[in-house]
N, C-alpha and C positions, 0 to 999 in steps of 0.2 A: 570423627571427621564431620564437619558441618555439611548440611545439604547443599546441593548445587541449585542455583536459581538464576532466572533471567536478569534480575536486578538485585543489588545488595538488599538483603532482608526480605525479598519477595518469597513468600511461602515458607520461610524459615521456621515459623512457629509451628506449623503442622508437619514439617519435614518433607514437603512436597517439592518436586521438580517441575517448574513451569516453563513451557516452551513458548517461544515467540512465534507468531504467525509467519508463514513463508511470505516473502515480499515478491510482488509481481509488478514489473514496469510495463505500463500500457502506453504505446505510442499512438496518440490521437485521442481527442476528446469530443469528437463530433457527436451529434444527436444519435446517430446509428450505433455508437459504441456504448451508450448508456446501459442497455440491457446486458451487455457482456460484462461491463464493470460491476453491475449489481450481482450478476451470477458469480463472478470471481470472488466478490466479498462474501456472498452467501456460502461459497465453498471453503471459506476460511482464510483467504488470501488478504494480505495488507496491500491494497492497490495504490500504486503511485502512478499518476496519470500526467503525461507530458504533452503539451501542445501550445501553439501560439495563436490559435484562432481568436478572432475578436470576441466571440461568444462561445467559450469552451463548455458546452453543456455537461460533459462528463466530469468536470471539476466538482459539480454539486454532489456527486455520489461517491467521490474518491476519498480515500483515507489521507492522501497527501497529493500535492500538485506541484508541477514544475512548469513555469512559463518558458518554453523553449521549443524550437522547431524539432519535430521528431527525427529529422535527418541531420541534425547538428550533434554529431557524436561527442564533440568536445564539451558541449553544454550539459549533456546527459551524464 
């Protein structure tokens, strides 16, 4: 039986199972959230940050971003 992997061929040569980082959706990208986004990334989370601020400081340290109002559930 072939090894299980996160992507086709990932780790197959060594027979490893590779897990994806857990995803965390952070609502808000203000300057005050930058340390929390960094801490979440350091803890191993893939951080997706959503906000519609003119200057979303947290986007600079996020893994992925979404330009949307945090209270717009349909956009998220």
